[in-house]
C-alpha positions, 0 to 999 in steps of 0.5 A: 327114816322114821321111827315106825319104819324102823319099828316095822321092819325090826320088830321093836316098839316105835316110840323105844328105837334108837341107834348105835354107830360103829363107835357104840356112840347112841343117836337119838330121833327128833321129836318128830320121830324122825333121825335127820340124816345130819346126824348119820354119817353116810354109808354108815353101819348102825345097830337098831335097838329098842324094846321088842314089839308085842308079838315077838314078845309074845314068841317063844323065840326071838330072832336077835337084834340085826344090825342096820346100815345107813347110806344116801342115795349116790349115783353108784348103789345103795348098800347096807350090812348087817353086822353081829352088835356090841352092847349099846351104851344109850346113856352117852349124850349126844355131843355137836359141834359149832365153829366160833371166830375169835374176832377184834374191833378194827376202825369201829368193826368186828374183823375176825381173824381166826375159827375155832371148832368146839364139841360139846354136849347139851349141858354145854349149851349155854353162852357160858358153856361156850364161851369157857369151851372157846378158852379151853381151846385157845389155852387162855382165859381171858375174859370174852364176850359172845356177839352175833355177825353184827356186833351183838352181846349174846345174853345167857336167856332161856332162848339160849340154852340148847342146842337148837341155838348153837348147833346152828352153824349158819348163825355166825358166832364171834368171841370177842375181847371183854375189854374192847367190848367195853370200849367200844360199847363205850365210844358208842354212847359217846358219839350218839350222845347230842350236844347242848347246844341252847344259847344261855350265857354259860354256854355263850361263855364255853363257845368262847372259849373255843375262840380262844383255844382256835385263835391261839397265833392271832394276839389280838383277838385274842386278848380281845376275847379273853376280855369278853371271857372275863367279862361274861363271868363277872357281868353274867348279864350282858357282853359289851364291845368298845368299837376298836375291840369289835373292830378287831373282831371283825377284821378277825373273822371277815373273810378276804375275798367276800368281805362279810362275816366268815363262815366255815373258816379257814386258816392259812399255814403261810400266813397263819391267820384266817383268811376267808370263808371255806366257799370263797376258798374252793372257789378261788383255788380254782382260778388260782393257787396262790394265797388269797391274803400273802400270794404264796404259791402252794395254796391248796397244801396249806390251808386248813378248816378249822372246826367248831368255830363257825358255831362259837361266831354265830354265838358272838351277834348277842354281843352288843357294841357300844 
């Protein structure tokens, strides 16, 4: 229903038309001069208000404005009624309501756990205003952050000020504890930061330290690598190993199956040693359940892939043998 139709029916000026419901709450038309059915209650009774049209003002006996009943089309019949009016309170602001989900990060993903329905006026239709309404509903004032359904923070901006943005319940809004949101953001930054892969002398030294950490159970290899670390600090130019030391390194990091340098090393709990390449061990498990080195049973549950060691072993290729 448009304001022009109301003006024609009730002899009031269309630009001044507004309605009041049974509770005396004012309902105003939208910018296109339509009264939305979303704002009207089916079979509700509404009183039409507005300035008298020119024709009515010229009349010596103006008639009282009737009350207008609005109802949606139904299978039974459309009803309307006209009742006596109550003095309107046209200055009262329109209120809206929307749902806000309380959510927490679980395994890196937002998991809604509760839902709150808030009512707000036009003046509350901002990020901070909605946050305050949510905190009032919870009865707790811990810092919160509003996000969309993908976990993106909703910032206060021109587009988020006003009821047009907030009254759309189809847009999912979540409230997340501020500390959890900050921790998740910092975690994402750490995961997205790429490691520096430049193989300068300092980089080689860092990789050697990784080898020391991964080979604590191999006493001879640990001693050789520690000596190599000290040599890296002293020379900073070149690394030299004696033949016997090189043999220790080659023996410790050679595959028990293919006898070549270990690729993606696998550590055996039963032998407490690096026993071979991941691909070689996977192939061996297809034909046998025994350890390739000590022949112990239940080999499959006693192996662990050593992560981070492959790159460190590649760094050892620049070490020379005397």
